[in-house]
N, C-alpha and C positions, 0 to 999 in steps of 0.2 A: 516295526512299521512306523513311519513318521506321523506325527500328530501336531501339525503346525496350527497355531492360533494367533490371533492378533494381540500383541502386547500394547501397542498404542498407535494412533494415527496422528500425523502432524500435517496441518493444512495451512497454506499461505492464503490469506484473505485480503484483498485489496479493494478499498472503497472506490477507486477509479473505475473498476470493472463491475460494479454492482449492477445486477440485472442483465448482464451479458457475458459472453464467453471471455475468459481471461487468457492472456498470453501465458505460455508455460514458464514455470519456475523450476530451477534445477538445484538439487541438493547433492552435496559431496561430503562424505564422511571424512573428518579430519584424519590425517595419517596416524596420529597416536591413538585414535579411537578404533581403528580397523582391527588390530589384534584383539582388543577387548571384545568387540562384537563377534569375532570369529570364535574365540574361546567360549563365549556364552551360547554359541550356536544360533545366532540371530540371522534372520533373513530379511533384508531391506528391499522393499519393492517400491520403485519410484512411481509417482503419480504426476499428472499434469500440474496439479496445484500443491504438491508436497510429497509425502511418502508414507508408507506403512511399514511398521516394524513387527515382524512375526517371530515367534519362538516355538521350538519343538518340545511339547509336553512329554513326549516319549523318552526324552533324554534328560539327564540330571545336570547338564552343564550350566544352564541358567539357574536352576534351583539351588545349586551348590554355591552360587555367588551371593555374598552377603549384600552387596550393592554394586551398582554399575553406573559409570558416567560416560556419556557419549556426546560428541561435539560434531555439529554439521556446519558447513558453509553453504548458504543458499545464495543464489544469484539469478539475475535476469539478464538475458541477452538483448533486451530492448534498449537501444542507445538513448532514448528519451525518458528513461525511468525516473530520473530526478526531476524532470519537468512537470511530472504530475504526482510525485510522491512527497508527502510531508514527513520530514524527519525532525521532530521537535528537539530543540536544544542541541542539535548536532550540525557540524559543518559538513560540506560534501566530502571532506577527507576522513571524517570519522566513520567508524563501523557500527551500525545499529546492532545492539546486543540484547538477546533474550535468554533468560535462564529460568528453568522450572524443575522442581523435584516431584516425581511421581510418588504419591503417598499410598496409593491403593484404595483410596476412598473418594476419588473424584466423582462429581455428580454426573459425569457423562461427557460434558463439553466444557472446556476450560479455555478462556481467552487469556493469552499470555500478555504481559506488560513488559515494555522495554526496561531493562535493568538500569539503575542509576549509574551515570558515568558511561564510559566507553568500554569496549571489550578488553579482556585481559591482555597485557602488553605482549606476552609470549605468543599470542595468537595473531599479532599484527605483522609478523615477519612476512615479507613478500614471498618467501619460499613456502610458507605454510598455507597461503591462501590462493584460490583460483584467480585467474585474470578477470578484471572488470569490477563492476560495482557488486559488492557482496555484503551480507549480514550474517551474524553468528548466532547459532542456537545451541545452548548447552542443556541437555536433559539428564538429570540425575535420577536413577531408578533405585528406589529404596528397597530394603528387604521386605517391607510390608507390601509394596507394589508387586514384587515377585511372588509373594504368597497369594495375593489376590488373583494374579494370573493363573497360578497353579490350581486355585479353587474355581476357575472358570467364571470369574466375575466379568462383567461387561468391560470391554477395553475403552479407555478414554479417548476423546478427540481433542487434541491440542491445537488451538488456532493462533497463528502468528498474524496479528492484524496490522495493516498499513492504512493510513488515512491518505486521501487525495489532497493535493495542495489547494489552498484557498487564497484567492486573490480578488481584488476589486476588478470589476469588468468595465472596460471603456468602449462604448460604441461610437463609431465614426460614420456619419451619414453624409454621402455626397449628393444625394438626390435633391433637386431644387425645391421640391414640395415640403421638405423637412425644414422647420424653422424653430425659433426659440420657444414657441408655444407647444411644440410637440412633446409628448410624454411617453415614457416606457412603463408598462405595467406587467405584472406577473399574474396570470389567471389562476395560479394554484397557491402561491405563497405571497407573503407581504414583503417584497424586496423593492426598495425605492432607489430611484436614480435622480441625479441632479444634472442640470445643464452646466457644462464645464466651460464652453467657449468655442471659438473657431480655430481650427488647425489647418495647416497646409501639409498635404501628404507628400511622399517622396516623388510622386509623378506630377506634382504641381497642382493637384486638385484641392479645392477648398472643401472642408468637411466640418460639420457640426458635431461636437463631442458631448457625450453624456456619460457620467461615471456613477457606478453603484456606491451607495453609502456604506454597505457592508462587504466584507470579503465573502465570495461565493465559491462553492465547490467546483473543481474541474473534474469532469467525469466523461467517460466514453459515451455513456447513454445518460444524458443530463436529465435531472428531475425538474429543471426550470422550463417554463413556457412563457417567454416574454413576447409582448406585443407592442408595436409602435402605434400610437393613436394621437389624434388631434381633434379637439372640439367634439369629443364623444364618437368620433369616426375612426375605425381601425384601419390603419394604412398598411401595415405588414404583420402577418400572423402565420407562422411564428417567426420571430427573429432568430438568426443563427446563434448558436451558443459558442462559448469560448473553447478553444483547443489548446493543448499543452504548450505548443511551440510558439503561439502567437503572443509575444510578450513585448512590452515596452517599459521604459522608465518614466514615471510621472514625478516631476519635480515641482515643489512649491517653495515658498520663502524659507520654510523651516524644516521640511521633510523631503524625503525621496523614497519612492517605493516602486516595486515591480508590479505592473498591472497586466491583465489580459486584454489584448486589443482585438476588436472585431470591426472590420471595415464592411459597411453595407452600401453597395452601389445602387 
């Protein structure tokens, strides 16, 4: 009789979706890992935000393995994934790569860190990877981890974290009551904005621009609560927050950067 138990769980955690339901992420076992998983008698159960790997304690297939290495491609079908995902030190053509070795002595929850450099070259073949934006996760299962599973120790939760993008926010106000004395304040945090000047929008409207001093997170459910006020009177509460696709390029004499643009009529 089968006796399946949890070997480990892998969860994709994205800062953009903090506090709300995430879009599904999809995991696909790399072709060369499929025979190894089959020989070890592993059962892989997909989840909305990752997967569970189970093994049968009633069989000796996993216990006979000295060690095991598995590779997954994970991907999102959301076309705007890169618009809200921060991938430090990588270009859009690079593959985010995570690697971890199960030791059998995990504290219960482990946050993985992106490996230095890009993914192994042999994994970057177009034949080897699913279509679309993907990232790679290598999990090495040590003999100690297999022994811990056999002794029914608690299975670890491995978290693959992604941060949301951070950009400066630029508000553009078209209402005539907004002037250079208007100010933006955050009722919850200390985020400051400066008056930037007057701009002409694509439809010919004149707008007053205010820019944040710091880069702010882009999130589906934002932590920010901005208000527009003037002479201690609140004019707009709350102000709309930045969305992933509303971007523009801000150029100065020495620099150029992508900012989040929010038009308020």
